[in-house]
C-alpha positions in Angstrom: 0.0 0.0 0.0 2.9 2.4 0.7 4.4 1.5 -2.7 1.2 2.5 -4.4 0.1 5.3 -2.0 -3.3 5.6 -3.7 -1.6 6.7 -7.0 -3.5 4.2 -9.2 -6.9 5.4 -8.0 -5.8 9.0 -8.5 -4.5 8.0 -11.9 -7.9 6.6 -13.0 -9.5 10.0 -12.2 -6.7 12.0 -13.9 -6.9 10.0 -17.1 -10.7 9.9 -17.2 -10.6 13.7 -17.0 -7.7 14.2 -19.5 -7.2 11.3 -21.8 -4.9 13.4 -24.1 -2.3 13.5 -21.4 -2.2 9.8 -20.8 1.4 9.3 -21.8 2.7 12.0 -19.5 0.6 10.8 -16.6 1.8 7.2 -17.0 5.5 8.1 -17.1 5.2 10.4 -14.1 3.0 8.1 -12.0 5.0 5.0 -12.8 8.3 6.7 -12.0 7.0 7.8 -8.6 5.6 4.3 -7.9 9.0 2.8 -8.8 10.7 5.0 -6.3 8.1 4.3 -3.6 8.4 0.6 -4.4 12.2 0.6 -3.9 11.8 2.6 -0.7 9.1 0.2 0.5 11.2 -2.9 -0.1 14.3 -1.4 1.6 12.0 -0.5 4.6 10.7 -4.1 4.6 14.2 -5.5 4.5 15.3 -3.3 7.5 12.2 -4.3 9.5 12.8 -8.0 8.8 16.4 -7.7 10.1 15.1 -6.6 13.5 11.9 -8.7 14.1 12.2 -11.6 16.5 11.4 -14.4 14.0 13.3 -17.4 12.8 15.3 -17.2 9.6 12.7 -19.2 7.6 10.0 -16.7 8.4 12.3 -13.8 7.5 13.1 -15.3 4.1 9.4 -16.0 3.5 8.6 -12.3 4.2 11.3 -11.0 1.9 10.4 -13.4 -0.9 6.7 -12.6 -0.6 7.5 -8.9 -0.9 9.6 -9.2 -4.1 6.7 -8.2 -6.3 6.4 -4.7 -4.6 9.0 -3.1 -7.0 7.7 -4.6 -10.3 4.2 -3.7 -9.3 5.1 -0.1 -10.2 4.9 -1.1 -13.9 1.4 -2.6 -13.5 -0.7 -0.1 -15.6 -4.0 -1.9 -15.1 -5.3 1.4 -13.8 -4.7 3.0 -17.2 -6.8 0.4 -19.0 -9.5 0.8 -16.3 -9.6 4.5 -16.9 -9.8 4.0 -20.7 -12.4 1.2 -20.3 -10.2 -1.4 -22.0 -10.9 -4.0 -19.4 -10.1 -7.1 -21.4 -6.4 -6.5 -21.0 -6.8 -6.2 -17.2 -8.8 -9.5 -17.3 -6.1 -11.3 -19.3 -3.4 -10.0 -17.0 -5.2 -11.3 -13.9 -5.8 -14.7 -15.5 -2.1 -14.9 -16.5 -0.9 -14.1 -13.0 -3.0 -16.7 -11.4 -2.5 -19.3 -14.1 1.3 -19.1 -14.0 1.3 -19.1 -10.1 -0.9 -22.2 -10.1 1.2 -24.0 -12.7 4.4 -23.3 -10.9 3.0 -24.5 -7.6 1.6 -27.7 -9.3 4.8 -28.5 -11.1 7.0 -28.0 -8.1 4.9 -29.6 -5.4 3.0 -32.3 -7.3 5.3 -33.3 -10.2 8.7 -32.8 -8.7 7.4 -33.5 -5.1 9.4 -30.6 -3.7 8.1 -29.5 -0.3 10.1 -26.3 0.1 7.6 -23.6 1.1 9.9 -20.9 -0.4 8.6 -21.9 -3.9 5.1 -20.5 -3.0 6.2 -16.8 -3.0 8.7 -17.4 -5.8 5.8 -18.8 -7.9 3.6 -15.9 -7.1 6.4 -13.5 -8.0 6.8 -15.1 -11.5 3.0 -14.8 -11.9 3.1 -11.1 -11.1 6.2 -10.6 -13.3 4.6 -12.2 -16.4 1.3 -10.4 -15.8 3.0 -7.0 -15.3 5.2 -7.5 -18.4 2.1 -8.4 -20.5 0.0 -5.4 -19.5 2.8 -2.9 -19.7 3.8 -4.2 -23.2 0.1 -4.0 -24.3 0.1 -0.4 -23.2 3.3 0.4 -25.1 2.2 -1.4 -28.3 -1.5 -0.4 -28.3 -0.9 3.3 -27.7 2.6 3.4 -29.4 4.2 4.7 -26.2 7.6 4.3 -24.6 8.3 4.6 -20.9 10.7 7.4 -19.8 11.7 7.8 -16.2 10.6 11.2 -15.0 12.5 12.9 -12.1 10.1 15.6 -11.1 10.1 16.3 -7.4 7.6 19.1 -7.6 5.1 17.0 -9.5 5.7 14.1 -7.2 4.8 16.3 -4.2 1.6 17.4 -5.9 0.6 13.8 -6.8 1.2 12.6 -3.3 -0.9 15.5 -1.8 -3.8 14.5 -4.1 -3.5 10.7 -3.7 -3.0 10.5 0.1 -6.8 10.3 0.8 -6.9 7.1 -1.4 -4.0 5.7 0.6 -5.4 6.3 4.0 -8.9 5.2 2.9 -7.3 1.9 1.8 -5.6 1.6 5.2 -8.8 2.1 7.1 -10.7 -0.2 4.7 -8.1 -2.8 5.3 -8.5 -2.4 9.0 -12.3 -2.9 8.6 -11.8 -6.0 6.6 -9.1 -7.7 8.8 -9.5 -6.4 12.3 -12.2 -8.9 13.1 -10.1 -11.9 12.2 -7.0 -10.5 13.9 -8.8 -9.8 17.2 -10.5 -13.2 17.1 -7.0 -14.8 16.9 -5.6 -12.6 19.7 -8.5 -12.8 22.1 -10.3 -16.1 21.4 -9.0 -19.3 19.7 -7.6 -20.5 16.4 -10.7 -22.7 16.1 -13.0 -19.7 16.0 -10.7 -18.0 13.5 -11.1 -21.1 11.3 -14.9 -21.0 11.6 -15.0 -17.3 10.9 -12.6 -17.5 7.9 -14.6 -20.4 6.4 -17.7 -18.2 6.0 -15.7 -15.2 5.1 -14.4 -17.0 2.1 -17.9 -17.1 0.7 -18.3 -13.4 1.5 -15.0 -12.6 -0.3 -16.2 -14.4 -3.5 -19.5 -12.4 -3.5 -17.7 -9.1 -2.9 -15.9 -9.7 -6.3 -19.2 -9.0 -8.0 -19.0 -5.4 -6.8 -16.0 -4.9 -9.1 -17.9 -6.4 -12.0 -20.6 -3.8 -11.6 -18.6 -0.6 -10.8 -15.2 -1.0 -12.5 -16.6 -0.5 -16.0 -18.7 2.5 -15.1 -16.3 4.3 -12.7 -14.5 6.2 -15.4 -17.9 7.3 -16.8 -18.9 8.7 -13.4 -15.7 10.8 -13.4 -16.1 11.9 -17.0 -19.8 12.8 -17.0 -19.4 14.7 -13.7 -16.4 16.5 -15.0 -18.2 17.5 -18.2 -21.4 18.3 -16.3 -23.5 15.7 -18.1 -25.8 15.3 -15.2 -28.7 13.7 -17.2 -26.4 10.9 -18.5 -25.0 10.5 -14.9 -28.5 10.1 -13.5 -29.4 7.4 -16.0 -26.2 5.4 -15.2 -26.7 5.6 -11.5 -30.4 4.6 -11.7 -29.4 1.5 -13.7 -26.7 0.7 -11.3 -29.1 0.9 -8.4 -31.4 -1.6 -10.1 -28.5 -4.0 -10.7 -27.3 -3.7 -7.1 -30.9 -4.3 -5.7 -31.1 -7.4 -8.0 -27.9 -8.7 -6.4 -28.3 -7.5 -2.8 -31.9 -8.4 -1.9 -31.7 -12.1 -2.8 -28.3 -12.4 -0.9 -29.8 -11.1 2.3 -33.1 -13.1 2.0 -31.2 -16.3 1.0 -28.9 -16.0 4.0 -31.9 -15.7 6.3 -33.9 -18.6 4.8 -31.3 -21.3 3.9 -28.3 -20.5 6.0 -27.9 -23.9 7.7 -28.3 -25.7 4.4 -25.6 -23.6 2.8 -23.1 -24.1 5.7 -23.8 -27.9 5.9 -23.5 -28.4 2.2 -20.3 -26.5 1.7 -18.4 -27.3 5.0 -20.2 -30.1 6.8 -21.6 -30.4 10.4 -18.4 -29.4 12.1 -19.0 -25.8 10.9 -22.6 -25.4 12.1 -21.4 -23.0 14.9 -20.6 -20.5 12.1 -24.3 -20.3 11.0 -25.2 -17.1 12.9 -21.9 -15.4 11.8 -22.7 -16.5 8.2 -26.2 -14.8 8.3 -24.7 -11.6 9.7 -21.9 -11.5 7.1 -24.3 -12.1 4.2 -26.4 -9.1 5.4 -23.1 -7.2 5.6 -22.5 -8.1 1.9 -26.0 -6.7 1.0 -25.2 -3.5 2.9 -21.8 -3.3 1.2 -23.3 -3.6 -2.3 -25.7 -0.6 -1.6 -22.9 1.4 0.1 -20.6 1.2 -2.9 -23.1 3.2 -4.9 -22.3 6.2 -2.7 -18.6 5.3 -2.2 -17.8 5.3 -5.9 -19.6 8.6 -6.4 -17.6 10.3 -3.6 -14.4 9.0 -5.1 -15.3 10.0 -8.6 -16.4 13.5 -7.7 -13.3 14.7 -5.9 -14.7 14.1 -2.5 -12.0 11.7 -1.4 -11.4 13.5 1.9 -15.0 13.1 2.9 -14.7 9.4 1.9 -11.6 9.2 4.1 -13.4 10.7 7.1 -16.2 8.1 6.8 -14.0 5.0 6.7 -12.0 6.5 9.6 -15.2 6.7 11.7 -16.3 3.1 10.8 -12.8 1.7 11.3 -12.6 3.3 14.8 -16.0 1.9 15.7 -14.9 -1.5 14.5 -11.7 -1.6 16.6 -13.4 -0.4 19.8 -16.5 -2.5 19.5 -14.4 -5.6 18.7 -12.3 -5.0 21.8 -15.4 -4.9 23.9 -17.6 -7.6 22.4 -15.3 -10.3 21.0 -14.1 -11.5 24.4 -17.8 -12.1 25.3 -19.5 -13.2 22.1 -16.6 -14.4 19.9 -17.1 -14.8 16.2 -20.7 -13.6 16.2 -19.6 -10.3 17.7 -16.9 -10.0 15.0 -19.5 -10.5 12.3 -22.0 -8.1 14.0 -19.4 -5.3 14.3 -18.4 -5.8 10.7 -22.0 -5.4 9.5 -22.6 -2.4 11.8 -19.5 -0.6 10.6 -20.7 -1.1 7.0 -24.1 0.3 8.0 -22.3 3.4 9.4 -20.4 3.7 6.1 -23.7 3.5 4.1 -25.6 6.0 6.3 -22.8 8.7 6.4 -21.7 8.3 2.7 -25.3 8.7 1.6 -25.7 11.7 3.8 
């Protein structure tokens, strides 16, 4: 997150508003991200030197972080802004396919059990994926990358991208603090139960990207060009799609929750049923909330967005400290849902 510092999100807005200057923006943003990536990996290396972990863990952390620097050249945000999403899709498929193939060949065919090959495989997946999407950008738009050393521009970019960075930090807290506190306060067994249902939630959350990623640049463009009628049409259609997705999810969780848990995981996981119901309601709330979140982000109201997620993250941390020791995984799910309800209410307001 430090290596990106919200720059890709700010880049989407910048290109959507000024497509003629795409080349200059890509060179400047990529150069800055490259410097941030080098700084981040050096910082990671220094931290690893001083943490009280065994050498195997330290090596795993450093290997897992190798992609940080090459990620600077991942220009998927450019294709998102230009609504050329097929290249982003191919890049993602390449990354996961190569990662899976490497792991399969090393662990299954060669029967090598060294855990170091997992982050190394992921690194090669990232590397091929990044090379593919960067070369597609260069060939399709006939551009060449030139490193830009522009400290004044860097400062301006960081000043405008920091709300995205901190919003990402607080959103990450919201998404992970429940699992973290369950592990610290309760037991690994409850963490396992909670993560089992959260995997279903994570898959469903992917559908939000399917809906909003293609229309996000249009929200920016139409608002910038004051095409409010077109904007209203898009948003009304999005609301219909979101309702079609969100309402059945919430109702389905209430009606057939036990059947879903027992079918997917078996009877050992029946204790996660209540948490599953709450988290499915959380997904429904999240779907609706994103209508307002994307609008705030697209319309240069990132600082307001940042304040909202700061409030919900603060609530999430405090309420988990109070309730998880008493109610366990059900409290973690409840607090996650309530924090999202807070986001929805304040963002809409």
